[in-house]
N, C-alpha and C positions, 0 to 999 in steps of 0.2 A: 850578355842582360844587363850585368852590372856595368860595362863600359858604357852601353848604350844611355843608361840612366845618368850616369856621369857628365855625358856630353850634352845631355839634354839639360840638367842643372845650370852648367856651365853658360851654357846660351841663354837661358833665362835671367840667369844672375846680369849678364855681359847686357843684354836688353833692358834689364830696369837701369843699371847704370849709365845707360845711354839716354834713356829717357830723362833721368835726372838732369843731365848736362844740357840735354835740349832745351829744358824749361828754365834754367838759370837766366837765361836773358831776358825772359819775358818778366819774371819777377824785378830784375834790375829796373827795367824800364816801367814797371807800376811804381816803384819807390821815385824813380827819377821825376815822374809825373805830380809830384808832391811839392811843398814850399810852405815854410815856416811862415803863418800869419800871425802877428801881435795886435794885441786889443780886441779880439772877436770872440775869445773862450769866455763861459759863465764860470762863475766860481767853482773851484775844484774840478774843472773839467779842462784844463789846460794839457797839452801833451809835455810839456816841459817848460824849464825856464821862468820862474816866476818871482826873481829877485832873490836879493839876501833874505835869509832866515828859511829860505824853501830849499827842498831837496829836489824835486823834479814832476813828474805828471800828478796831477791833481792837487797841487800845492797852491794854487792863486787863491788869494783871500778876497777877491772881488768881482763881480762882474766887469768883463771888459778890461781886466787889467793891464796895461800899457806895456810893462815887461814879461807878460805871459803869452805863449805862443800855441797855435793850434794847426795842425797839419791840414792844410787846403788843396784843392785841385790847382796846379800849376795856372798862374795867369788870371787865379781868382780872388786873390785876397784884396787887392785894392778894389775890385769890383763891387765887394761886399762890404767895403768901408774900412777896411784893416788895413795895417802897416807893414812893410817888408823888415822894418826895423822897430827894434824897441822904441816906445815913446813914454810921455810923462804921462800923468793921470789914467783917469778909468772911464772917458765919455763913451756913450753908445755909440756905436759904429754906425755911418750915414752911406748906405749903399749908394754906388754912383748910377746916375741914369744913362741909358743908352747904350 
């Protein structure tokens, strides 16, 4: 009886491990489907990199700060008026039409 329980427990453990391994590529694809978009985040809502004197996420000091970025869906940054590289200023983004 104890041997049967041991085998069942080992089977369940290996099944759980296999399911974790199988979902790892999905998580990587989701992460890969994002890009850094500069100049679109609101004050203190950036994901990271807000220039000198800031540490990281939530540290931008003004809306649309050009050196602060937010993760957006890949291919959407320029469409919503952002930049794929840090820029000067903090002008409001102008979405592209079309």
